[in-house]
PDB file with SEQRES, HELIX, SHEET and CRYST1 records, atoms N, CA, C and O in Angstrom:
SEQRES   1 A   87  MET HIS THR ILE ILE SER ASN ASN LYS ARG ARG SER ARG          
SEQRES   2 A   87  VAL THR SER TYR GLY GLU GLU LYS VAL MET HIS PRO ASP          
SEQRES   3 A   87  LEU VAL GLU LEU GLU ARG LEU LEU LYS THR HIS ASP TRP          
SEQRES   4 A   87  TYR TYR GLU TYR SER ASP ASP HIS LYS VAL TRP GLN ARG          
SEQRES   5 A   87  GLY ARG ASP GLN ARG ASP ASP ILE ARG ARG GLN ARG ASP          
SEQRES   6 A   87  ILE LEU CYS GLY LEU GLY MET ASP GLU ILE ALA ASP LYS          
SEQRES   7 A   87  MET TYR GLU LYS TYR ARG PRO LYS GLY                          
HELIX    1 AA1 PRO A   25  THR A   36  1                                  12    
HELIX    2 AA2 TYR A   41  TYR A   43  5                                   3    
HELIX    3 AA3 HIS A   47  GLY A   69  1                                  23    
HELIX    4 AA4 ASP A   73  TYR A   83  1                                  11    
SHEET    1 AA1 2 ARG A  11  VAL A  14  0                                        
SHEET    2 AA1 2 GLU A  20  MET A  23 -1                                        
CRYST1    1.000    1.000    1.000  90.00  90.00  90.00 P 1           1          
ATOM      1  N   MET A   1       0.845  -1.165   0.000  1.00  0.00           N  
ATOM      2  CA  MET A   1       0.000   0.000   0.000  1.00  0.00           C  
ATOM      3  C   MET A   1       0.897   1.237   0.000  1.00  0.00           C  
ATOM      4  O   MET A   1       1.910   1.273   0.699  1.00  0.00           O  
ATOM      5  N   HIS A   2       0.533   2.228  -0.767  1.00  0.00           N  
ATOM      6  CA  HIS A   2       1.320   3.443  -0.889  1.00  0.00           C  
ATOM      7  C   HIS A   2       0.679   4.562  -0.086  1.00  0.00           C  
ATOM      8  O   HIS A   2      -0.546   4.662  -0.018  1.00  0.00           O  
ATOM      9  N   THR A   3       1.488   5.384   0.506  1.00  0.00           N  
ATOM     10  CA  THR A   3       1.003   6.555   1.218  1.00  0.00           C  
ATOM     11  C   THR A   3       1.544   7.783   0.516  1.00  0.00           C  
ATOM     12  O   THR A   3       2.737   7.877   0.225  1.00  0.00           O  
ATOM     13  N   ILE A   4       0.666   8.707   0.252  1.00  0.00           N  
ATOM     14  CA  ILE A   4       1.070   9.935  -0.412  1.00  0.00           C  
ATOM     15  C   ILE A   4       1.038  11.042   0.621  1.00  0.00           C  
ATOM     16  O   ILE A   4       0.001  11.320   1.221  1.00  0.00           O  
ATOM     17  N   ILE A   5       2.162  11.656   0.817  1.00  0.00           N  
ATOM     18  CA  ILE A   5       2.260  12.747   1.780  1.00  0.00           C  
ATOM     19  C   ILE A   5       2.648  13.995   1.018  1.00  0.00           C  
ATOM     20  O   ILE A   5       3.566  13.987   0.198  1.00  0.00           O  
ATOM     21  N   SER A   6       1.942  15.051   1.300  1.00  0.00           N  
ATOM     22  CA  SER A   6       2.212  16.306   0.613  1.00  0.00           C  
ATOM     23  C   SER A   6       3.565  16.860   1.020  1.00  0.00           C  
ATOM     24  O   SER A   6       3.916  16.868   2.201  1.00  0.00           O  
ATOM     25  N   ASN A   7       4.320  17.321   0.039  1.00  0.00           N  
ATOM     26  CA  ASN A   7       5.493  18.105   0.376  1.00  0.00           C  
ATOM     27  C   ASN A   7       5.062  19.565   0.299  1.00  0.00           C  
ATOM     28  O   ASN A   7       4.153  19.899  -0.461  1.00  0.00           O  
ATOM     29  N   ASN A   8       5.673  20.402   1.040  1.00  0.00           N  
ATOM     30  CA  ASN A   8       5.200  21.777   1.133  1.00  0.00           C  
ATOM     31  C   ASN A   8       5.779  22.684   0.059  1.00  0.00           C  
ATOM     32  O   ASN A   8       5.701  23.907   0.176  1.00  0.00           O  
ATOM     33  N   LYS A   9       6.345  22.115  -0.962  1.00  0.00           N  
ATOM     34  CA  LYS A   9       6.885  22.921  -2.047  1.00  0.00           C  
ATOM     35  C   LYS A   9       5.773  23.245  -3.031  1.00  0.00           C  
ATOM     36  O   LYS A   9       4.935  22.398  -3.341  1.00  0.00           O  
ATOM     37  N   ARG A  10       5.776  24.445  -3.504  1.00  0.00           N  
ATOM     38  CA  ARG A  10       4.807  24.831  -4.524  1.00  0.00           C  
ATOM     39  C   ARG A  10       5.530  24.905  -5.857  1.00  0.00           C  
ATOM     40  O   ARG A  10       6.640  25.428  -5.948  1.00  0.00           O  
ATOM     41  N   ARG A  11       4.900  24.384  -6.870  1.00  0.00           N  
ATOM     42  CA  ARG A  11       5.493  24.423  -8.198  1.00  0.00           C  
ATOM     43  C   ARG A  11       4.760  25.473  -9.013  1.00  0.00           C  
ATOM     44  O   ARG A  11       3.537  25.595  -8.944  1.00  0.00           O  
ATOM     45  N   SER A  12       5.501  26.202  -9.757  1.00  0.00           N  
ATOM     46  CA  SER A  12       4.865  27.233 -10.572  1.00  0.00           C  
ATOM     47  C   SER A  12       4.797  26.774 -12.018  1.00  0.00           C  
ATOM     48  O   SER A  12       5.595  25.951 -12.467  1.00  0.00           O  
ATOM     49  N   ARG A  13       3.846  27.312 -12.722  1.00  0.00           N  
ATOM     50  CA  ARG A  13       3.671  27.021 -14.132  1.00  0.00           C  
ATOM     51  C   ARG A  13       3.537  28.341 -14.863  1.00  0.00           C  
ATOM     52  O   ARG A  13       2.960  29.295 -14.341  1.00  0.00           O  
ATOM     53  N   VAL A  14       4.057  28.391 -16.041  1.00  0.00           N  
ATOM     54  CA  VAL A  14       3.968  29.602 -16.837  1.00  0.00           C  
ATOM     55  C   VAL A  14       2.999  29.337 -17.972  1.00  0.00           C  
ATOM     56  O   VAL A  14       3.143  28.357 -18.702  1.00  0.00           O  
ATOM     57  N   THR A  15       2.010  30.206 -18.122  1.00  0.00           N  
ATOM     58  CA  THR A  15       1.038  30.060 -19.196  1.00  0.00           C  
ATOM     59  C   THR A  15       1.623  30.616 -20.482  1.00  0.00           C  
ATOM     60  O   THR A  15       2.712  31.189 -20.480  1.00  0.00           O  
ATOM     61  N   SER A  16       0.902  30.448 -21.570  1.00  0.00           N  
ATOM     62  CA  SER A  16       1.382  30.955 -22.856  1.00  0.00           C  
ATOM     63  C   SER A  16       1.411  32.477 -22.879  1.00  0.00           C  
ATOM     64  O   SER A  16       2.060  33.069 -23.741  1.00  0.00           O  
ATOM     65  N   TYR A  17       0.726  33.109 -21.957  1.00  0.00           N  
ATOM     66  CA  TYR A  17       0.708  34.567 -21.887  1.00  0.00           C  
ATOM     67  C   TYR A  17       1.781  35.105 -20.950  1.00  0.00           C  
ATOM     68  O   TYR A  17       1.862  36.314 -20.728  1.00  0.00           O  
ATOM     69  N   GLY A  18       2.608  34.216 -20.398  1.00  0.00           N  
ATOM     70  CA  GLY A  18       3.683  34.641 -19.530  1.00  0.00           C  
ATOM     71  C   GLY A  18       3.259  34.863 -18.089  1.00  0.00           C  
ATOM     72  O   GLY A  18       4.067  35.297 -17.268  1.00  0.00           O  
ATOM     73  N   GLU A  19       2.004  34.572 -17.770  1.00  0.00           N  
ATOM     74  CA  GLU A  19       1.534  34.727 -16.396  1.00  0.00           C  
ATOM     75  C   GLU A  19       1.984  33.516 -15.593  1.00  0.00           C  
ATOM     76  O   GLU A  19       1.964  32.391 -16.091  1.00  0.00           O  
ATOM     77  N   GLU A  20       2.381  33.745 -14.374  1.00  0.00           N  
ATOM     78  CA  GLU A  20       2.815  32.637 -13.530  1.00  0.00           C  
ATOM     79  C   GLU A  20       1.672  32.230 -12.606  1.00  0.00           C  
ATOM     80  O   GLU A  20       1.051  33.071 -11.956  1.00  0.00           O  
ATOM     81  N   LYS A  21       1.408  30.943 -12.561  1.00  0.00           N  
ATOM     82  CA  LYS A  21       0.382  30.397 -11.677  1.00  0.00           C  
ATOM     83  C   LYS A  21       1.076  29.503 -10.665  1.00  0.00           C  
ATOM     84  O   LYS A  21       1.970  28.733 -11.017  1.00  0.00           O  
ATOM     85  N   VAL A  22       0.670  29.602  -9.428  1.00  0.00           N  
ATOM     86  CA  VAL A  22       1.220  28.732  -8.399  1.00  0.00           C  
ATOM     87  C   VAL A  22       0.197  27.640  -8.139  1.00  0.00           C  
ATOM     88  O   VAL A  22      -0.972  27.918  -7.873  1.00  0.00           O  
ATOM     89  N   MET A  23       0.646  26.403  -8.218  1.00  0.00           N  
ATOM     90  CA  MET A  23      -0.247  25.267  -8.050  1.00  0.00           C  
ATOM     91  C   MET A  23       0.074  24.577  -6.739  1.00  0.00           C  
ATOM     92  O   MET A  23       1.241  24.341  -6.426  1.00  0.00           O  
ATOM     93  N   HIS A  24      -0.942  24.259  -5.982  1.00  0.00           N  
ATOM     94  CA  HIS A  24      -0.777  23.574  -4.699  1.00  0.00           C  
ATOM     95  C   HIS A  24      -0.089  22.228  -4.937  1.00  0.00           C  
ATOM     96  O   HIS A  24      -0.398  21.552  -5.919  1.00  0.00           O  
ATOM     97  N   PRO A  25       0.827  21.827  -4.071  1.00  0.00           N  
ATOM     98  CA  PRO A  25       1.565  20.569  -4.284  1.00  0.00           C  
ATOM     99  C   PRO A  25       0.668  19.336  -4.330  1.00  0.00           C  
ATOM    100  O   PRO A  25       1.001  18.361  -5.004  1.00  0.00           O  
ATOM    101  N   ASP A  26      -0.452  19.361  -3.632  1.00  0.00           N  
ATOM    102  CA  ASP A  26      -1.353  18.203  -3.691  1.00  0.00           C  
ATOM    103  C   ASP A  26      -2.054  18.121  -5.037  1.00  0.00           C  
ATOM    104  O   ASP A  26      -2.378  17.024  -5.494  1.00  0.00           O  
ATOM    105  N   LEU A  27      -2.296  19.259  -5.683  1.00  0.00           N  
ATOM    106  CA  LEU A  27      -2.849  19.245  -7.037  1.00  0.00           C  
ATOM    107  C   LEU A  27      -1.811  18.750  -8.039  1.00  0.00           C  
ATOM    108  O   LEU A  27      -2.138  18.022  -8.977  1.00  0.00           O  
ATOM    109  N   VAL A  28      -0.575  19.147  -7.836  1.00  0.00           N  
ATOM    110  CA  VAL A  28       0.513  18.673  -8.698  1.00  0.00           C  
ATOM    111  C   VAL A  28       0.615  17.156  -8.593  1.00  0.00           C  
ATOM    112  O   VAL A  28       0.777  16.468  -9.601  1.00  0.00           O  
ATOM    113  N   GLU A  29       0.520  16.640  -7.379  1.00  0.00           N  
ATOM    114  CA  GLU A  29       0.594  15.187  -7.169  1.00  0.00           C  
ATOM    115  C   GLU A  29      -0.580  14.478  -7.831  1.00  0.00           C  
ATOM    116  O   GLU A  29      -0.399  13.436  -8.460  1.00  0.00           O  
ATOM    117  N   LEU A  30      -1.784  15.032  -7.695  1.00  0.00           N  
ATOM    118  CA  LEU A  30      -2.952  14.421  -8.335  1.00  0.00           C  
ATOM    119  C   LEU A  30      -2.765  14.399  -9.844  1.00  0.00           C  
ATOM    120  O   LEU A  30      -3.047  13.386 -10.483  1.00  0.00           O  
ATOM    121  N   GLU A  31      -2.301  15.481 -10.415  1.00  0.00           N  
ATOM    122  CA  GLU A  31      -2.098  15.524 -11.857  1.00  0.00           C  
ATOM    123  C   GLU A  31      -1.063  14.478 -12.295  1.00  0.00           C  
ATOM    124  O   GLU A  31      -1.243  13.825 -13.323  1.00  0.00           O  
ATOM    125  N   ARG A  32      -0.001  14.320 -11.535  1.00  0.00           N  
ATOM    126  CA  ARG A  32       1.007  13.308 -11.852  1.00  0.00           C  
ATOM    127  C   ARG A  32       0.385  11.909 -11.828  1.00  0.00           C  
ATOM    128  O   ARG A  32       0.627  11.094 -12.719  1.00  0.00           O  
ATOM    129  N   LEU A  33      -0.417  11.646 -10.798  1.00  0.00           N  
ATOM    130  CA  LEU A  33      -1.065  10.340 -10.689  1.00  0.00           C  
ATOM    131  C   LEU A  33      -2.024  10.089 -11.852  1.00  0.00           C  
ATOM    132  O   LEU A  33      -2.073   8.985 -12.393  1.00  0.00           O  
ATOM    133  N   LEU A  34      -2.778  11.107 -12.230  1.00  0.00           N  
ATOM    134  CA  LEU A  34      -3.735  10.964 -13.324  1.00  0.00           C  
ATOM    135  C   LEU A  34      -3.039  10.748 -14.664  1.00  0.00           C  
ATOM    136  O   LEU A  34      -3.496   9.958 -15.490  1.00  0.00           O  
ATOM    137  N   LYS A  35      -1.934  11.454 -14.872  1.00  0.00           N  
ATOM    138  CA  LYS A  35      -1.206  11.325 -16.136  1.00  0.00           C  
ATOM    139  C   LYS A  35      -0.576   9.949 -16.297  1.00  0.00           C  
ATOM    140  O   LYS A  35      -0.485   9.439 -17.414  1.00  0.00           O  
ATOM    141  N   THR A  36      -0.145   9.348 -15.212  1.00  0.00           N  
ATOM    142  CA  THR A  36       0.570   8.077 -15.295  1.00  0.00           C  
ATOM    143  C   THR A  36      -0.327   6.857 -15.068  1.00  0.00           C  
ATOM    144  O   THR A  36       0.137   5.722 -15.169  1.00  0.00           O  
ATOM    145  N   HIS A  37      -1.588   7.080 -14.766  1.00  0.00           N  
ATOM    146  CA  HIS A  37      -2.501   5.980 -14.463  1.00  0.00           C  
ATOM    147  C   HIS A  37      -2.836   5.175 -15.714  1.00  0.00           C  
ATOM    148  O   HIS A  37      -3.060   5.741 -16.784  1.00  0.00           O  
ATOM    149  N   ASP A  38      -2.870   3.856 -15.573  1.00  0.00           N  
ATOM    150  CA  ASP A  38      -3.307   2.970 -16.643  1.00  0.00           C  
ATOM    151  C   ASP A  38      -4.824   2.856 -16.549  1.00  0.00           C  
ATOM    152  O   ASP A  38      -5.348   2.055 -15.775  1.00  0.00           O  
ATOM    153  N   TRP A  39      -5.512   3.649 -17.328  1.00  0.00           N  
ATOM    154  CA  TRP A  39      -6.969   3.747 -17.239  1.00  0.00           C  
ATOM    155  C   TRP A  39      -7.680   2.474 -17.687  1.00  0.00           C  
ATOM    156  O   TRP A  39      -8.861   2.298 -17.389  1.00  0.00           O  
ATOM    157  N   TYR A  40      -6.989   1.590 -18.391  1.00  0.00           N  
ATOM    158  CA  TYR A  40      -7.620   0.378 -18.921  1.00  0.00           C  
ATOM    159  C   TYR A  40      -7.099  -0.892 -18.235  1.00  0.00           C  
ATOM    160  O   TYR A  40      -7.158  -1.983 -18.803  1.00  0.00           O  
ATOM    161  N   TYR A  41      -6.594  -0.737 -17.020  1.00  0.00           N  
ATOM    162  CA  TYR A  41      -6.018  -1.874 -16.297  1.00  0.00           C  
ATOM    163  C   TYR A  41      -7.022  -2.988 -16.063  1.00  0.00           C  
ATOM    164  O   TYR A  41      -6.634  -4.153 -15.983  1.00  0.00           O  
ATOM    165  N   GLU A  42      -8.295  -2.664 -15.951  1.00  0.00           N  
ATOM    166  CA  GLU A  42      -9.313  -3.678 -15.649  1.00  0.00           C  
ATOM    167  C   GLU A  42      -9.474  -4.699 -16.774  1.00  0.00           C  
ATOM    168  O   GLU A  42     -10.007  -5.788 -16.558  1.00  0.00           O  
ATOM    169  N   TYR A  43      -9.013  -4.346 -17.972  1.00  0.00           N  
ATOM    170  CA  TYR A  43      -9.142  -5.242 -19.115  1.00  0.00           C  
ATOM    171  C   TYR A  43      -7.941  -6.175 -19.265  1.00  0.00           C  
ATOM    172  O   TYR A  43      -7.934  -7.034 -20.147  1.00  0.00           O  
ATOM    173  N   SER A  44      -6.939  -6.018 -18.423  1.00  0.00           N  
ATOM    174  CA  SER A  44      -5.721  -6.803 -18.556  1.00  0.00           C  
ATOM    175  C   SER A  44      -5.922  -8.238 -18.078  1.00  0.00           C  
ATOM    176  O   SER A  44      -6.613  -8.492 -17.091  1.00  0.00           O  
ATOM    177  N   ASP A  45      -5.305  -9.164 -18.797  1.00  0.00           N  
ATOM    178  CA  ASP A  45      -5.300 -10.567 -18.381  1.00  0.00           C  
ATOM    179  C   ASP A  45      -4.160 -10.845 -17.409  1.00  0.00           C  
ATOM    180  O   ASP A  45      -4.136 -11.882 -16.747  1.00  0.00           O  
ATOM    181  N   ASP A  46      -3.217  -9.914 -17.329  1.00  0.00           N  
ATOM    182  CA  ASP A  46      -2.064 -10.053 -16.450  1.00  0.00           C  
ATOM    183  C   ASP A  46      -2.441  -9.534 -15.060  1.00  0.00           C  
ATOM    184  O   ASP A  46      -2.767  -8.358 -14.896  1.00  0.00           O  
ATOM    185  N   HIS A  47      -2.393 -10.414 -14.073  1.00  0.00           N  
ATOM    186  CA  HIS A  47      -2.829 -10.043 -12.724  1.00  0.00           C  
ATOM    187  C   HIS A  47      -1.960  -8.941 -12.117  1.00  0.00           C  
ATOM    188  O   HIS A  47      -2.462  -8.094 -11.378  1.00  0.00           O  
ATOM    189  N   LYS A  48      -0.658  -8.946 -12.425  1.00  0.00           N  
ATOM    190  CA  LYS A  48       0.225  -7.901 -11.898  1.00  0.00           C  
ATOM    191  C   LYS A  48      -0.129  -6.533 -12.463  1.00  0.00           C  
ATOM    192  O   LYS A  48      -0.079  -5.532 -11.748  1.00  0.00           O  
ATOM    193  N   VAL A  49      -0.479  -6.486 -13.715  1.00  0.00           N  
ATOM    194  CA  VAL A  49      -0.909  -5.227 -14.337  1.00  0.00           C  
ATOM    195  C   VAL A  49      -2.200  -4.759 -13.677  1.00  0.00           C  
ATOM    196  O   VAL A  49      -2.363  -3.575 -13.382  1.00  0.00           O  
ATOM    197  N   TRP A  50      -3.111  -5.692 -13.450  1.00  0.00           N  
ATOM    198  CA  TRP A  50      -4.385  -5.351 -12.806  1.00  0.00           C  
ATOM    199  C   TRP A  50      -4.157  -4.811 -11.393  1.00  0.00           C  
ATOM    200  O   TRP A  50      -4.763  -3.814 -11.000  1.00  0.00           O  
ATOM    201  N   GLN A  51      -3.279  -5.474 -10.629  1.00  0.00           N  
ATOM    202  CA  GLN A  51      -2.989  -5.018  -9.261  1.00  0.00           C  
ATOM    203  C   GLN A  51      -2.356  -3.630  -9.256  1.00  0.00           C  
ATOM    204  O   GLN A  51      -2.712  -2.786  -8.434  1.00  0.00           O  
ATOM    205  N   ARG A  52      -1.422  -3.396 -10.166  1.00  0.00           N  
ATOM    206  CA  ARG A  52      -0.763  -2.093 -10.245  1.00  0.00           C  
ATOM    207  C   ARG A  52      -1.793  -0.999 -10.581  1.00  0.00           C  
ATOM    208  O   ARG A  52      -1.761   0.088 -10.004  1.00  0.00           O  
ATOM    209  N   GLY A  53      -2.693  -1.293 -11.506  1.00  0.00           N  
ATOM    210  CA  GLY A  53      -3.745  -0.340 -11.857  1.00  0.00           C  
ATOM    211  C   GLY A  53      -4.681  -0.074 -10.697  1.00  0.00           C  
ATOM    212  O   GLY A  53      -5.090   1.065 -10.470  1.00  0.00           O  
ATOM    213  N   ARG A  54      -5.020  -1.123  -9.961  1.00  0.00           N  
ATOM    214  CA  ARG A  54      -5.883  -0.968  -8.790  1.00  0.00           C  
ATOM    215  C   ARG A  54      -5.205  -0.107  -7.733  1.00  0.00           C  
ATOM    216  O   ARG A  54      -5.842   0.750  -7.120  1.00  0.00           O  
ATOM    217  N   ASP A  55      -3.913  -0.335  -7.523  1.00  0.00           N  
ATOM    218  CA  ASP A  55      -3.162   0.466  -6.552  1.00  0.00           C  
ATOM    219  C   ASP A  55      -3.090   1.930  -6.987  1.00  0.00           C  
ATOM    220  O   ASP A  55      -3.212   2.836  -6.162  1.00  0.00           O  
ATOM    221  N   GLN A  56      -2.894   2.151  -8.277  1.00  0.00           N  
ATOM    222  CA  GLN A  56      -2.883   3.522  -8.799  1.00  0.00           C  
ATOM    223  C   GLN A  56      -4.242   4.189  -8.573  1.00  0.00           C  
ATOM    224  O   GLN A  56      -4.313   5.353  -8.181  1.00  0.00           O  
ATOM    225  N   ARG A  57      -5.307   3.445  -8.823  1.00  0.00           N  
ATOM    226  CA  ARG A  57      -6.656   3.972  -8.613  1.00  0.00           C  
ATOM    227  C   ARG A  57      -6.861   4.357  -7.148  1.00  0.00           C  
ATOM    228  O   ARG A  57      -7.438   5.403  -6.849  1.00  0.00           O  
ATOM    229  N   ASP A  58      -6.388   3.509  -6.242  1.00  0.00           N  
ATOM    230  CA  ASP A  58      -6.512   3.801  -4.818  1.00  0.00           C  
ATOM    231  C   ASP A  58      -5.709   5.042  -4.430  1.00  0.00           C  
ATOM    232  O   ASP A  58      -6.157   5.843  -3.610  1.00  0.00           O  
ATOM    233  N   ASP A  59      -4.522   5.201  -5.023  1.00  0.00           N  
ATOM    234  CA  ASP A  59      -3.715   6.402  -4.764  1.00  0.00           C  
ATOM    235  C   ASP A  59      -4.440   7.658  -5.232  1.00  0.00           C  
ATOM    236  O   ASP A  59      -4.412   8.688  -4.559  1.00  0.00           O  
ATOM    237  N   ILE A  60      -5.085   7.564  -6.386  1.00  0.00           N  
ATOM    238  CA  ILE A  60      -5.847   8.710  -6.913  1.00  0.00           C  
ATOM    239  C   ILE A  60      -7.002   9.044  -5.975  1.00  0.00           C  
ATOM    240  O   ILE A  60      -7.248  10.214  -5.686  1.00  0.00           O  
ATOM    241  N   ARG A  61      -7.696   8.041  -5.508  1.00  0.00           N  
ATOM    242  CA  ARG A  61      -8.808   8.278  -4.571  1.00  0.00           C  
ATOM    243  C   ARG A  61      -8.331   8.948  -3.285  1.00  0.00           C  
ATOM    244  O   ARG A  61      -8.959   9.883  -2.789  1.00  0.00           O  
ATOM    245  N   ARG A  62      -7.212   8.459  -2.752  1.00  0.00           N  
ATOM    246  CA  ARG A  62      -6.678   9.056  -1.526  1.00  0.00           C  
ATOM    247  C   ARG A  62      -6.280  10.513  -1.753  1.00  0.00           C  
ATOM    248  O   ARG A  62      -6.536  11.375  -0.912  1.00  0.00           O  
ATOM    249  N   GLN A  63      -5.655  10.773  -2.890  1.00  0.00           N  
ATOM    250  CA  GLN A  63      -5.238  12.143  -3.177  1.00  0.00           C  
ATOM    251  C   GLN A  63      -6.449  13.055  -3.354  1.00  0.00           C  
ATOM    252  O   GLN A  63      -6.423  14.208  -2.922  1.00  0.00           O  
ATOM    253  N   ARG A  64      -7.497  12.556  -3.978  1.00  0.00           N  
ATOM    254  CA  ARG A  64      -8.726  13.346  -4.119  1.00  0.00           C  
ATOM    255  C   ARG A  64      -9.359  13.598  -2.749  1.00  0.00           C  
ATOM    256  O   ARG A  64      -9.906  14.674  -2.508  1.00  0.00           O  
ATOM    257  N   ASP A  65      -9.288  12.614  -1.854  1.00  0.00           N  
ATOM    258  CA  ASP A  65      -9.811  12.805  -0.497  1.00  0.00           C  
ATOM    259  C   ASP A  65      -9.030  13.885   0.244  1.00  0.00           C  
ATOM    260  O   ASP A  65      -9.616  14.694   0.964  1.00  0.00           O  
ATOM    261  N   ILE A  66      -7.711  13.899   0.068  1.00  0.00           N  
ATOM    262  CA  ILE A  66      -6.880  14.938   0.685  1.00  0.00           C  
ATOM    263  C   ILE A  66      -7.311  16.311   0.186  1.00  0.00           C  
ATOM    264  O   ILE A  66      -7.481  17.245   0.969  1.00  0.00           O  
ATOM    265  N   LEU A  67      -7.484  16.418  -1.124  1.00  0.00           N  
ATOM    266  CA  LEU A  67      -7.873  17.700  -1.714  1.00  0.00           C  
ATOM    267  C   LEU A  67      -9.279  18.113  -1.281  1.00  0.00           C  
ATOM    268  O   LEU A  67      -9.550  19.299  -1.093  1.00  0.00           O  
ATOM    269  N   CYS A  68     -10.157  17.149  -1.126  1.00  0.00           N  
ATOM    270  CA  CYS A  68     -11.504  17.447  -0.640  1.00  0.00           C  
ATOM    271  C   CYS A  68     -11.423  18.022   0.767  1.00  0.00           C  
ATOM    272  O   CYS A  68     -12.128  18.979   1.088  1.00  0.00           O  
ATOM    273  N   GLY A  69     -10.580  17.455   1.597  1.00  0.00           N  
ATOM    274  CA  GLY A  69     -10.387  17.949   2.958  1.00  0.00           C  
ATOM    275  C   GLY A  69      -9.804  19.346   2.988  1.00  0.00           C  
ATOM    276  O   GLY A  69     -10.013  20.085   3.950  1.00  0.00           O  
ATOM    277  N   LEU A  70      -9.076  19.718   1.947  1.00  0.00           N  
ATOM    278  CA  LEU A  70      -8.501  21.055   1.856  1.00  0.00           C  
ATOM    279  C   LEU A  70      -9.446  22.047   1.169  1.00  0.00           C  
ATOM    280  O   LEU A  70      -9.109  23.218   0.996  1.00  0.00           O  
ATOM    281  N   GLY A  71     -10.624  21.568   0.784  1.00  0.00           N  
ATOM    282  CA  GLY A  71     -11.601  22.436   0.144  1.00  0.00           C  
ATOM    283  C   GLY A  71     -11.365  22.624  -1.350  1.00  0.00           C  
ATOM    284  O   GLY A  71     -11.893  23.561  -1.949  1.00  0.00           O  
ATOM    285  N   MET A  72     -10.586  21.749  -1.945  1.00  0.00           N  
ATOM    286  CA  MET A  72     -10.284  21.860  -3.376  1.00  0.00           C  
ATOM    287  C   MET A  72     -10.938  20.747  -4.182  1.00  0.00           C  
ATOM    288  O   MET A  72     -10.404  20.312  -5.202  1.00  0.00           O  
ATOM    289  N   ASP A  73     -12.097  20.289  -3.719  1.00  0.00           N  
ATOM    290  CA  ASP A  73     -12.746  19.169  -4.377  1.00  0.00           C  
ATOM    291  C   ASP A  73     -13.215  19.507  -5.792  1.00  0.00           C  
ATOM    292  O   ASP A  73     -13.152  18.648  -6.671  1.00  0.00           O  
ATOM    293  N   GLU A  74     -13.681  20.728  -6.034  1.00  0.00           N  
ATOM    294  CA  GLU A  74     -14.136  21.092  -7.376  1.00  0.00           C  
ATOM    295  C   GLU A  74     -12.988  21.078  -8.371  1.00  0.00           C  
ATOM    296  O   GLU A  74     -13.143  20.602  -9.496  1.00  0.00           O  
ATOM    297  N   ILE A  75     -11.843  21.594  -7.964  1.00  0.00           N  
ATOM    298  CA  ILE A  75     -10.674  21.603  -8.843  1.00  0.00           C  
ATOM    299  C   ILE A  75     -10.216  20.172  -9.100  1.00  0.00           C  
ATOM    300  O   ILE A  75      -9.882  19.821 -10.232  1.00  0.00           O  
ATOM    301  N   ALA A  76     -10.198  19.351  -8.062  1.00  0.00           N  
ATOM    302  CA  ALA A  76      -9.783  17.953  -8.205  1.00  0.00           C  
ATOM    303  C   ALA A  76     -10.730  17.204  -9.142  1.00  0.00           C  
ATOM    304  O   ALA A  76     -10.286  16.398  -9.960  1.00  0.00           O  
ATOM    305  N   ASP A  77     -12.030  17.468  -9.024  1.00  0.00           N  
ATOM    306  CA  ASP A  77     -13.000  16.813  -9.898  1.00  0.00           C  
ATOM    307  C   ASP A  77     -12.806  17.229 -11.355  1.00  0.00           C  
ATOM    308  O   ASP A  77     -12.896  16.394 -12.255  1.00  0.00           O  
ATOM    309  N   LYS A  78     -12.543  18.507 -11.588  1.00  0.00           N  
ATOM    310  CA  LYS A  78     -12.308  18.977 -12.954  1.00  0.00           C  
ATOM    311  C   LYS A  78     -11.047  18.351 -13.537  1.00  0.00           C  
ATOM    312  O   LYS A  78     -11.014  17.972 -14.708  1.00  0.00           O  
ATOM    313  N   MET A  79     -10.016  18.248 -12.714  1.00  0.00           N  
ATOM    314  CA  MET A  79      -8.771  17.648 -13.170  1.00  0.00           C  
ATOM    315  C   MET A  79      -8.989  16.171 -13.491  1.00  0.00           C  
ATOM    316  O   MET A  79      -8.476  15.668 -14.491  1.00  0.00           O  
ATOM    317  N   TYR A  80      -9.742  15.484 -12.651  1.00  0.00           N  
ATOM    318  CA  TYR A  80     -10.042  14.068 -12.880  1.00  0.00           C  
ATOM    319  C   TYR A  80     -10.786  13.886 -14.202  1.00  0.00           C  
ATOM    320  O   TYR A  80     -10.458  13.001 -14.992  1.00  0.00           O  
ATOM    321  N   GLU A  81     -11.778  14.723 -14.429  1.00  0.00           N  
ATOM    322  CA  GLU A  81     -12.555  14.643 -15.669  1.00  0.00           C  
ATOM    323  C   GLU A  81     -11.710  14.933 -16.898  1.00  0.00           C  
ATOM    324  O   GLU A  81     -11.969  14.397 -17.976  1.00  0.00           O  
ATOM    325  N   LYS A  82     -10.709  15.772 -16.741  1.00  0.00           N  
ATOM    326  CA  LYS A  82      -9.822  16.107 -17.854  1.00  0.00           C  
ATOM    327  C   LYS A  82      -9.029  14.895 -18.322  1.00  0.00           C  
ATOM    328  O   LYS A  82      -8.831  14.707 -19.522  1.00  0.00           O  
ATOM    329  N   TYR A  83      -8.575  14.076 -17.386  1.00  0.00           N  
ATOM    330  CA  TYR A  83      -7.716  12.938 -17.722  1.00  0.00           C  
ATOM    331  C   TYR A  83      -8.470  11.627 -17.890  1.00  0.00           C  
ATOM    332  O   TYR A  83      -7.965  10.707 -18.533  1.00  0.00           O  
ATOM    333  N   ARG A  84      -9.654  11.525 -17.330  1.00  0.00           N  
ATOM    334  CA  ARG A  84     -10.437  10.284 -17.417  1.00  0.00           C  
ATOM    335  C   ARG A  84     -10.858  10.037 -18.865  1.00  0.00           C  
ATOM    336  O   ARG A  84     -11.312  10.965 -19.535  1.00  0.00           O  
ATOM    337  N   PRO A  85     -10.717   8.807 -19.363  1.00  0.00           N  
ATOM    338  CA  PRO A  85     -11.162   8.521 -20.728  1.00  0.00           C  
ATOM    339  C   PRO A  85     -12.668   8.732 -20.853  1.00  0.00           C  
ATOM    340  O   PRO A  85     -13.437   8.374 -19.961  1.00  0.00           O  
ATOM    341  N   LYS A  86     -13.062   9.306 -21.949  1.00  0.00           N  
ATOM    342  CA  LYS A  86     -14.485   9.563 -22.194  1.00  0.00           C  
ATOM    343  C   LYS A  86     -15.076   8.354 -22.920  1.00  0.00           C  
ATOM    344  O   LYS A  86     -14.439   7.745 -23.780  1.00  0.00           O  
ATOM    345  N   GLY A  87     -16.279   8.037 -22.555  1.00  0.00           N  
ATOM    346  CA  GLY A  87     -16.980   6.999 -23.282  1.00  0.00           C  
ATOM    347  C   GLY A  87     -17.092   5.778 -22.546  1.00  0.00           C  
ATOM    348  O   GLY A  87     -17.665   4.808 -23.042  1.00  0.00           O  
TER     349      GLY A  87                                                      
END                                                                             
């Protein structure tokens, strides 16, 4: 089981207009988890692939719970919808 602990570093991002946005480290972590998640793990015949996907899913849920506790549930939901496969 993996535990995700927030580091207190804030990462900045520069938009195409040159504006700097500061993103909360827990949002950065959620985005990393969403980008690297195997969204189709449930279709795998390989049990190790399935377990890894399940663990990734659990990590995403925990990170979303952390963000919900911080009052950032709407942002987390929008980010989730952005990366979740449609259809």
